N, CA, C and O atoms as CSV, one atom per row, in Angstrom:
chain,resi,resn,atom,element,x,y,z
A,1,UNK,N,N,-7.960,-15.048,-2.016
A,1,UNK,CA,C,-6.636,-14.742,-1.791
A,1,UNK,C,C,-6.467,-13.253,-1.683
A,1,UNK,O,O,-7.174,-12.481,-2.330
A,2,UNK,N,N,-5.575,-12.877,-0.902
A,2,UNK,CA,C,-5.555,-11.521,-0.727
A,2,UNK,C,C,-4.219,-10.815,-0.932
A,2,UNK,O,O,-3.259,-11.563,-0.742
A,3,UNK,N,N,-3.903,-9.509,-1.285
A,3,UNK,CA,C,-2.698,-9.099,-1.540
A,3,UNK,C,C,-2.045,-8.646,-0.181
A,3,UNK,O,O,-2.573,-7.997,0.721
A,4,UNK,N,N,-0.686,-9.179,-0.264
A,4,UNK,CA,C,-0.109,-8.610,1.094
A,4,UNK,C,C,1.247,-7.710,0.570
A,4,UNK,O,O,2.038,-7.971,-0.336
A,5,UNK,N,N,1.206,-6.731,1.357
A,5,UNK,CA,C,2.401,-5.676,1.310
A,5,UNK,C,C,3.289,-5.833,2.451
A,5,UNK,O,O,2.876,-5.970,3.603
A,6,UNK,N,N,4.641,-5.808,2.080
A,6,UNK,CA,C,5.414,-5.963,3.321
A,6,UNK,C,C,6.671,-5.291,3.026
A,6,UNK,O,O,7.135,-5.226,1.888
A,7,UNK,N,N,7.360,-4.662,4.325
A,7,UNK,CA,C,8.369,-3.899,4.146
A,7,UNK,C,C,9.527,-4.860,4.946
A,7,UNK,O,O,9.373,-5.323,6.077
A,8,UNK,N,N,10.592,-5.025,4.176
A,8,UNK,CA,C,11.773,-5.994,4.859
A,8,UNK,C,C,13.004,-5.043,5.165
A,8,UNK,O,O,13.318,-4.149,4.379
A,9,UNK,N,N,13.656,-5.271,6.299
A,9,UNK,CA,C,14.827,-4.467,6.657
A,9,UNK,C,C,16.019,-5.432,6.969
A,9,UNK,O,O,15.768,-6.433,7.640
A,10,UNK,N,N,17.057,-5.252,6.617
A,10,UNK,CA,C,18.101,-6.207,6.669
A,10,UNK,C,C,19.052,-5.337,7.554
A,10,UNK,O,O,19.361,-4.204,7.183
A,11,UNK,N,N,19.527,-5.881,8.752
A,11,UNK,CA,C,20.550,-5.476,9.388
A,11,UNK,C,C,21.710,-6.120,9.342
A,11,UNK,O,O,21.594,-7.300,9.009
A,12,UNK,N,N,23.059,-5.661,9.616
A,12,UNK,CA,C,24.272,-6.118,9.215
A,12,UNK,C,C,24.335,-7.719,10.087
A,12,UNK,O,O,24.124,-7.912,11.285
A,13,UNK,N,N,24.645,-8.579,9.180
A,13,UNK,CA,C,25.022,-10.035,9.600
A,13,UNK,C,C,23.455,-10.730,9.642
A,13,UNK,O,O,23.367,-11.952,9.519
A,14,UNK,N,N,22.451,-10.051,9.790
A,14,UNK,CA,C,21.121,-10.688,10.072
A,14,UNK,C,C,20.327,-10.915,8.884
A,14,UNK,O,O,20.434,-10.065,8.000
A,15,UNK,N,N,19.546,-11.902,8.689
A,15,UNK,CA,C,18.577,-12.074,7.557
A,15,UNK,C,C,17.673,-10.981,7.675
A,15,UNK,O,O,17.423,-10.345,8.699
A,16,UNK,N,N,17.105,-10.787,6.287
A,16,UNK,CA,C,15.829,-9.715,6.246
A,16,UNK,C,C,14.767,-10.045,7.412
A,16,UNK,O,O,14.456,-11.181,7.770
A,17,UNK,N,N,14.333,-8.984,7.872
A,17,UNK,CA,C,13.210,-9.162,8.690
A,17,UNK,C,C,12.058,-8.330,8.211
A,17,UNK,O,O,12.210,-7.205,7.736
A,18,UNK,N,N,10.725,-9.019,8.377
A,18,UNK,CA,C,9.492,-8.132,8.034
A,18,UNK,C,C,9.317,-7.105,9.027
A,18,UNK,O,O,8.917,-7.479,10.129
A,19,UNK,N,N,9.576,-5.692,8.817
A,19,UNK,CA,C,9.037,-4.666,9.895
A,19,UNK,C,C,7.630,-4.080,9.603
A,19,UNK,O,O,7.153,-3.263,10.390
A,20,UNK,N,N,7.011,-4.438,8.591
A,20,UNK,CA,C,5.600,-3.935,8.426
A,20,UNK,C,C,4.992,-5.017,7.573
A,20,UNK,O,O,5.691,-5.517,6.692
A,21,UNK,N,N,3.831,-5.399,7.742
A,21,UNK,CA,C,3.071,-5.877,6.732
A,21,UNK,C,C,1.626,-5.599,6.890
A,21,UNK,O,O,1.233,-5.183,7.979
A,22,UNK,N,N,0.768,-5.790,5.883
A,22,UNK,CA,C,-0.587,-5.425,6.121
A,22,UNK,C,C,-1.129,-6.324,4.623
A,22,UNK,O,O,-0.369,-6.639,3.707
A,23,UNK,N,N,-2.481,-6.589,4.671
A,23,UNK,CA,C,-3.079,-7.105,3.572
A,23,UNK,C,C,-4.422,-6.741,3.206
A,23,UNK,O,O,-5.122,-6.214,4.070
A,24,UNK,N,N,-4.951,-6.971,1.896
A,24,UNK,CA,C,-6.198,-6.433,1.542
A,24,UNK,C,C,-6.656,-7.186,0.484
A,24,UNK,O,O,-5.903,-8.068,0.071
A,25,UNK,N,N,-7.846,-7.013,-0.103
A,25,UNK,CA,C,-8.588,-7.428,-1.033
A,25,UNK,C,C,-8.233,-7.178,-2.527
A,25,UNK,O,O,-8.285,-6.048,-3.015
A,26,UNK,N,N,-7.901,-8.191,-3.173
A,26,UNK,CA,C,-7.625,-7.790,-4.727
A,26,UNK,C,C,-8.631,-7.099,-5.371
A,26,UNK,O,O,-8.399,-6.431,-6.379
A,27,UNK,N,N,-9.990,-7.225,-4.763
A,27,UNK,CA,C,-10.972,-6.318,-5.271
A,27,UNK,C,C,-10.811,-4.903,-5.257
A,27,UNK,O,O,-11.705,-4.214,-5.747
A,28,UNK,N,N,-9.680,-4.308,-4.707
A,28,UNK,CA,C,-9.451,-2.831,-4.577
A,28,UNK,C,C,-8.685,-2.512,-5.989
A,28,UNK,O,O,-8.455,-1.319,-6.187
A,29,UNK,N,N,-8.321,-3.314,-6.855
A,29,UNK,CA,C,-7.394,-2.957,-7.929
A,29,UNK,C,C,-7.998,-1.896,-8.763
A,29,UNK,O,O,-7.294,-0.959,-9.139
A,30,UNK,N,N,-9.248,-1.971,-9.081
A,30,UNK,CA,C,-9.935,-0.822,-9.910
A,30,UNK,C,C,-9.794,0.553,-9.088
A,30,UNK,O,O,-9.624,1.613,-9.690
A,31,UNK,N,N,-9.870,0.491,-7.722
A,31,UNK,CA,C,-9.631,1.909,-7.090
A,31,UNK,C,C,-8.117,2.131,-7.159
A,31,UNK,O,O,-7.656,3.224,-7.489
A,32,UNK,N,N,-7.395,1.144,-6.863
A,32,UNK,CA,C,-5.869,1.655,-6.890
A,32,UNK,C,C,-5.380,2.219,-8.256
A,32,UNK,O,O,-4.608,3.175,-8.331
A,33,UNK,N,N,-5.940,1.488,-9.441
A,33,UNK,CA,C,-5.681,2.183,-10.820
A,33,UNK,C,C,-6.151,3.648,-11.018
A,33,UNK,O,O,-5.453,4.449,-11.641
A,34,UNK,N,N,-7.467,4.016,-10.421
A,34,UNK,CA,C,-7.807,5.245,-10.511
A,34,UNK,C,C,-7.310,6.251,-9.765
A,34,UNK,O,O,-7.342,7.438,-10.093
A,35,UNK,N,N,-6.789,5.755,-8.635
A,35,UNK,CA,C,-6.194,7.135,-7.812
A,35,UNK,C,C,-4.716,6.903,-7.861
A,35,UNK,O,O,-4.000,7.539,-7.087
A,36,UNK,N,N,-4.260,6.149,-8.605
A,36,UNK,CA,C,-2.798,6.147,-8.991
A,36,UNK,C,C,-1.842,5.761,-8.125
A,36,UNK,O,O,-0.784,6.383,-8.030
A,37,UNK,N,N,-2.179,4.475,-7.259
A,37,UNK,CA,C,-1.465,3.891,-6.464
A,37,UNK,C,C,-1.089,2.375,-6.777
A,37,UNK,O,O,-0.348,1.742,-6.025
A,38,UNK,N,N,-1.569,1.903,-7.777
A,38,UNK,CA,C,-1.563,0.535,-8.449
A,38,UNK,C,C,0.116,0.285,-8.699
A,38,UNK,O,O,0.616,-0.784,-8.348
A,39,UNK,N,N,0.753,1.113,-9.189
A,39,UNK,CA,C,2.216,0.531,-9.590
A,39,UNK,C,C,2.859,0.674,-8.215
A,39,UNK,O,O,3.571,-0.274,-7.885
A,40,UNK,N,N,2.739,1.695,-7.341
A,40,UNK,CA,C,3.458,1.731,-6.078
A,40,UNK,C,C,3.279,0.688,-5.305
A,40,UNK,O,O,4.218,0.373,-4.574
A,41,UNK,N,N,2.070,-0.086,-5.273
A,41,UNK,CA,C,1.527,-1.300,-4.617
A,41,UNK,C,C,2.019,-2.606,-5.072
A,41,UNK,O,O,2.487,-3.478,-4.340
A,42,UNK,N,N,1.865,-2.664,-6.397
A,42,UNK,CA,C,1.938,-3.793,-7.277
A,42,UNK,C,C,3.297,-3.961,-7.881
A,42,UNK,O,O,3.806,-5.082,-7.891
A,43,UNK,N,N,3.896,-2.969,-8.364
A,43,UNK,CA,C,5.153,-3.050,-9.225
A,43,UNK,C,C,6.375,-2.299,-8.350
A,43,UNK,O,O,7.222,-1.548,-8.835
A,44,UNK,N,N,6.261,-2.666,-7.019
A,44,UNK,CA,C,7.446,-1.963,-6.324
A,44,UNK,C,C,8.549,-2.910,-5.745
A,44,UNK,O,O,9.540,-2.433,-5.191
A,45,UNK,N,N,8.389,-4.077,-5.862
A,45,UNK,CA,C,9.235,-5.010,-5.319
A,45,UNK,C,C,10.767,-4.558,-5.430
A,45,UNK,O,O,11.231,-4.227,-6.521
A,46,UNK,N,N,11.446,-4.556,-4.395
A,46,UNK,CA,C,12.778,-4.245,-4.360
A,46,UNK,C,C,13.088,-2.901,-4.141
A,46,UNK,O,O,14.227,-2.573,-3.808
A,47,UNK,N,N,12.249,-2.145,-4.284
A,47,UNK,CA,C,12.277,-0.475,-4.104
A,47,UNK,C,C,12.333,-0.138,-2.717
A,47,UNK,O,O,11.786,-0.836,-1.863
A,48,UNK,N,N,12.950,0.871,-2.465
A,48,UNK,CA,C,12.899,1.293,-0.846
A,48,UNK,C,C,11.407,2.036,-0.580
A,48,UNK,O,O,10.785,2.644,-1.451
A,49,UNK,N,N,11.098,1.906,0.413
A,49,UNK,CA,C,9.822,2.313,0.970
A,49,UNK,C,C,9.660,3.856,0.683
A,49,UNK,O,O,8.613,4.271,0.186
A,50,UNK,N,N,10.710,4.712,0.998
A,50,UNK,CA,C,10.768,6.176,0.620
A,50,UNK,C,C,10.344,6.525,-0.763
A,50,UNK,O,O,9.826,7.609,-1.030
A,51,UNK,N,N,10.595,5.500,-1.723
A,51,UNK,CA,C,10.630,5.830,-3.077
A,51,UNK,C,C,9.127,5.726,-3.551
A,51,UNK,O,O,8.866,6.195,-4.658
A,52,UNK,N,N,8.069,5.123,-2.771
A,52,UNK,CA,C,6.718,4.991,-2.973
A,52,UNK,C,C,5.941,5.954,-2.192
A,52,UNK,O,O,4.880,6.433,-2.592
A,53,UNK,N,N,6.652,6.309,-0.742
A,53,UNK,CA,C,5.631,7.052,-0.001
A,53,UNK,C,C,4.746,8.216,-0.400
A,53,UNK,O,O,3.726,8.532,0.213
A,54,UNK,N,N,5.187,8.792,-1.411
A,54,UNK,CA,C,4.439,10.096,-1.963
A,54,UNK,C,C,3.174,9.737,-2.519
A,54,UNK,O,O,2.076,10.230,-2.265
A,55,UNK,N,N,3.546,8.564,-3.527
A,55,UNK,CA,C,2.397,8.005,-4.307
A,55,UNK,C,C,1.355,7.505,-3.523
A,55,UNK,O,O,0.204,7.598,-3.952
A,56,UNK,N,N,1.608,6.929,-2.314
A,56,UNK,CA,C,0.738,6.477,-1.459
A,56,UNK,C,C,-0.032,7.467,-0.781
A,56,UNK,O,O,-1.258,7.381,-0.712
A,57,UNK,N,N,0.735,8.572,-0.186
A,57,UNK,CA,C,0.197,9.708,0.282
A,57,UNK,C,C,-0.973,10.400,-0.372
A,57,UNK,O,O,-2.017,10.755,0.175
A,58,UNK,N,N,-0.562,10.552,-1.848
A,58,UNK,CA,C,-1.698,11.060,-2.612
A,58,UNK,C,C,-2.805,10.340,-2.770
A,58,UNK,O,O,-3.914,10.873,-2.787
A,59,UNK,N,N,-2.612,8.992,-2.909
A,59,UNK,CA,C,-3.791,8.042,-2.906
A,59,UNK,C,C,-4.579,8.061,-1.762
A,59,UNK,O,O,-5.800,8.028,-1.920
A,60,UNK,N,N,-4.038,8.118,-0.449
A,60,UNK,CA,C,-4.849,8.399,0.785
A,60,UNK,C,C,-5.825,9.720,0.488
A,60,UNK,O,O,-7.054,9.685,0.421
A,61,UNK,N,N,-5.102,10.718,0.349
A,61,UNK,CA,C,-6.014,11.898,-0.054
A,61,UNK,C,C,-6.966,11.681,-0.987
A,61,UNK,O,O,-8.052,12.078,-0.565
A,62,UNK,N,N,-7.040,11.149,-2.246
A,62,UNK,CA,C,-7.970,11.017,-3.062
A,62,UNK,C,C,-8.969,10.078,-2.676
A,62,UNK,O,O,-10.147,10.264,-2.983
A,63,UNK,N,N,-8.565,9.013,-1.981
A,63,UNK,CA,C,-9.710,8.061,-1.602
A,63,UNK,C,C,-10.157,8.933,-0.554
A,63,UNK,O,O,-11.386,9.003,-0.578
A,64,UNK,N,N,-9.612,9.667,0.413
A,64,UNK,CA,C,-10.494,10.277,1.551
A,64,UNK,C,C,-11.475,11.284,1.012
A,64,UNK,O,O,-12.535,11.453,1.614
A,65,UNK,N,N,-11.215,11.922,-0.012
A,65,UNK,CA,C,-11.917,12.878,-0.339
A,65,UNK,C,C,-13.012,12.958,-1.409
A,65,UNK,O,O,-13.848,13.833,-1.633
A,66,UNK,N,N,-12.763,11.809,-1.991
A,66,UNK,CA,C,-13.658,11.703,-3.270
A,66,UNK,C,C,-14.689,10.074,-3.172
A,66,UNK,O,O,-14.445,8.969,-3.658
A,67,UNK,N,N,-15.840,10.545,-2.352
A,67,UNK,CA,C,-16.696,9.537,-1.956
A,67,UNK,C,C,-17.145,8.745,-3.269
A,67,UNK,O,O,-17.357,7.534,-3.314
A,68,UNK,N,N,-17.250,9.635,-4.312
A,68,UNK,CA,C,-17.822,8.883,-5.848
A,68,UNK,C,C,-16.994,7.924,-6.143
A,68,UNK,O,O,-17.389,7.161,-7.025
A,69,UNK,N,N,-15.757,7.673,-5.592
A,69,UNK,CA,C,-15.017,6.494,-6.148
A,69,UNK,C,C,-15.610,5.206,-5.663
A,69,UNK,O,O,-15.324,4.136,-6.200
A,70,UNK,N,N,-16.467,5.306,-4.612
A,70,UNK,CA,C,-16.919,4.052,-4.157
A,70,UNK,C,C,-17.563,3.133,-5.186
A,70,UNK,O,O,-17.725,1.939,-4.935
A,71,UNK,N,N,-17.904,3.641,-6.258
A,71,UNK,CA,C,-18.740,2.764,-7.361
A,71,UNK,C,C,-17.689,1.828,-8.120
A,71,UNK,O,O,-18.065,0.912,-8.851
A,72,UNK,N,N,-16.279,2.142,-7.882
A,72,UNK,CA,C,-15.389,1.339,-8.345
A,72,UNK,C,C,-15.358,-0.051,-7.546
A,72,UNK,O,O,-14.854,-1.041,-8.076
A,73,UNK,N,N,-15.826,-0.095,-6.453
A,73,UNK,CA,C,-15.573,-1.147,-5.425
A,73,UNK,C,C,-16.534,-2.386,-5.643
A,73,UNK,O,O,-17.691,-2.126,-5.971
A,74,UNK,N,N,-16.201,-3.572,-5.508
A,74,UNK,CA,C,-17.324,-4.541,-5.480
A,74,UNK,C,C,-18.019,-4.509,-3.962
A,74,UNK,O,O,-17.576,-3.912,-2.980
A,75,UNK,N,N,-19.298,-5.361,-4.047
A,75,UNK,CA,C,-20.009,-5.193,-2.823
A,75,UNK,C,C,-19.273,-6.009,-1.792
A,75,UNK,O,O,-18.770,-7.121,-1.950
A,76,UNK,N,N,-19.302,-5.171,-0.581
A,76,UNK,CA,C,-18.414,-6.016,0.545
A,76,UNK,C,C,-17.255,-5.097,0.748
A,76,UNK,O,O,-16.571,-5.260,1.759
A,77,UNK,N,N,-16.966,-4.177,-0.070
A,77,UNK,CA,C,-15.621,-3.676,0.271
A,77,UNK,C,C,-16.122,-2.063,0.396
A,77,UNK,O,O,-17.159,-1.623,-0.100
A,78,UNK,N,N,-15.211,-1.350,1.117
A,78,UNK,CA,C,-15.539,0.129,1.286
A,78,UNK,C,C,-14.495,1.033,1.056
A,78,UNK,O,O,-13.323,0.674,1.169
A,79,UNK,N,N,-14.845,2.295,0.711
A,79,UNK,CA,C,-13.547,3.419,0.680
A,79,UNK,C,C,-12.752,3.412,2.098
A,79,UNK,O,O,-11.524,3.429,2.178
A,80,UNK,N,N,-13.680,3.383,3.251
A,80,UNK,CA,C,-12.932,3.389,4.470
A,80,UNK,C,C,-12.089,2.179,4.936
A,80,UNK,O,O,-11.294,2.263,5.872
A,81,UNK,N,N,-12.284,1.168,4.303
A,81,UNK,CA,C,-11.302,-0.078,4.329
A,81,UNK,C,C,-9.999,0.091,3.424
A,81,UNK,O,O,-8.869,-0.291,3.730
A,82,UNK,N,N,-10.381,0.742,2.242
A,82,UNK,CA,C,-9.125,1.222,1.171
A,82,UNK,C,C,-8.379,2.231,2.085
A,82,UNK,O,O,-7.210,2.030,2.416
A,83,UNK,N,N,-9.060,3.289,2.475
A,83,UNK,CA,C,-8.234,4.296,3.220
A,83,UNK,C,C,-7.400,3.631,4.447
A,83,UNK,O,O,-6.183,3.815,4.475
A,84,UNK,N,N,-7.861,3.068,5.191
A,84,UNK,CA,C,-7.058,2.499,6.217
A,84,UNK,C,C,-6.033,1.642,5.770
A,84,UNK,O,O,-5.017,1.621,6.465
A,85,UNK,N,N,-6.072,0.892,4.708
A,85,UNK,CA,C,-5.028,0.100,4.274
A,85,UNK,C,C,-4.021,1.114,3.814
A,85,UNK,O,O,-2.853,1.014,4.191
A,86,UNK,N,N,-4.372,1.997,3.093
A,86,UNK,CA,C,-3.291,2.974,2.532
A,86,UNK,C,C,-2.754,3.774,3.413
A,86,UNK,O,O,-1.646,4.232,3.137
A,87,UNK,N,N,-3.330,4.110,4.566
A,87,UNK,CA,C,-2.706,4.810,5.585
A,87,UNK,C,C,-1.784,4.024,6.320
A,87,UNK,O,O,-0.710,4.426,6.768
A,88,UNK,N,N,-2.298,2.778,6.430
A,88,UNK,CA,C,-1.156,1.923,7.178
A,88,UNK,C,C,0.056,1.602,6.472
A,88,UNK,O,O,1.159,1.399,6.982
A,89,UNK,N,N,-0.278,1.573,5.138
A,89,UNK,CA,C,1.057,1.523,3.962
A,89,UNK,C,C,1.980,2.577,4.256
A,89,UNK,O,O,3.188,2.477,4.469
A,90,UNK,N,N,1.136,3.776,4.237
A,90,UNK,CA,C,2.106,5.157,4.173
A,90,UNK,C,C,2.690,5.443,5.374
A,90,UNK,O,O,3.707,6.135,5.415
A,91,UNK,N,N,2.069,4.905,6.566
A,91,UNK,CA,C,2.706,4.990,7.903
A,91,UNK,C,C,4.036,4.085,7.890
A,91,UNK,O,O,5.112,4.527,8.294
A,92,UNK,N,N,3.876,2.805,7.401
A,92,UNK,CA,C,4.719,2.067,7.278
A,92,UNK,C,C,6.036,2.497,6.507
A,92,UNK,O,O,7.172,2.310,6.943
A,93,UNK,N,N,5.729,3.090,5.320
A,93,UNK,CA,C,6.714,3.721,4.411
A,93,UNK,C,C,7.586,4.598,4.958
A,93,UNK,O,O,8.798,4.590,4.745
A,94,UNK,N,N,6.842,5.567,5.854
A,94,UNK,CA,C,7.467,6.783,6.541
A,94,UNK,C,C,8.388,6.343,7.603
A,94,UNK,O,O,9.534,6.765,7.755
A,95,UNK,N,N,7.687,5.309,8.449
A,95,UNK,CA,C,8.459,4.823,9.598
A,95,UNK,C,C,9.923,3.965,9.091
A,95,UNK,O,O,11.032,4.098,9.609
A,96,UNK,N,N,9.621,3.204,8.113
A,96,UNK,CA,C,10.712,2.300,7.719
A,96,UNK,C,C,11.100,2.832,6.180
A,96,UNK,O,O,10.871,2.126,5.198
A,97,UNK,N,N,11.599,3.910,6.097
A,97,UNK,CA,C,11.684,4.602,4.726
A,97,UNK,C,C,12.739,3.849,3.931
A,97,UNK,O,O,12.586,3.796,2.711
A,98,UNK,N,N,13.990,3.153,4.592
A,98,UNK,CA,C,14.735,2.614,3.879
A,98,UNK,C,C,14.738,1.026,3.753
A,98,UNK,O,O,15.647,0.291,3.365
A,99,UNK,N,N,13.486,0.718,4.186
A,99,UNK,CA,C,13.241,-0.867,4.141
A,99,UNK,C,C,12.672,-1.133,2.766
A,99,UNK,O,O,12.012,-0.292,2.155
A,100,UNK,N,N,13.006,-2.563,2.221
A,100,UNK,CA,C,12.713,-2.873,1.001
A,100,UNK,C,C,11.364,-3.327,0.839
A,100,UNK,O,O,10.947,-4.061,1.735
A,101,UNK,N,N,10.574,-3.047,-0.125
A,101,UNK,CA,C,9.137,-3.362,-0.592
A,101,UNK,C,C,9.138,-4.752,-0.898
A,101,UNK,O,O,10.016,-5.129,-1.674
A,102,UNK,N,N,8.243,-5.693,-0.396
A,102,UNK,CA,C,7.874,-6.915,-1.236
A,102,UNK,C,C,6.411,-7.248,-1.190
A,102,UNK,O,O,5.808,-7.110,-0.125
A,103,UNK,N,N,5.856,-7.635,-2.161
A,103,UNK,CA,C,4.527,-7.833,-2.329
A,103,UNK,C,C,4.108,-9.240,-2.886
A,103,UNK,O,O,4.779,-9.836,-3.728
A,104,UNK,N,N,3.072,-9.667,-2.404
A,104,UNK,CA,C,2.594,-11.149,-2.848
A,104,UNK,C,C,1.197,-11.199,-2.876
A,104,UNK,O,O,0.622,-12.242,-3.190
C-alpha cells in the first residue's frame, strides 16, 4: 500500500477536482519524522497547501543535505526518491497554494 498526497481545488459550482497528486512508500515514515515533515504530510487533511509548504521546503533541504539520513530507510528506498517526492509536493503546494490537502 502506498501513501497518497493530493491537493483539491473547488471552483464555483463545480465539485472538488484533484489538481495535484503524488504517492510514495510508507517506508519513508522514519525519515519524515526525523526531518520534520510527518505532520505536514500525514496530519494535514483539510488544511490549505500554503499552510504546509514551508515545512515541506525545510524537509527538502534536510533530506538533500544530510546523506547520513539514508540509514533510516529500508532496503529498496533511497534519499533521492524521498527528495523527489518532497520536491513534487512542495511544487504542488506553491503552485496550488489555496488548494485543500487530502491524504490517504
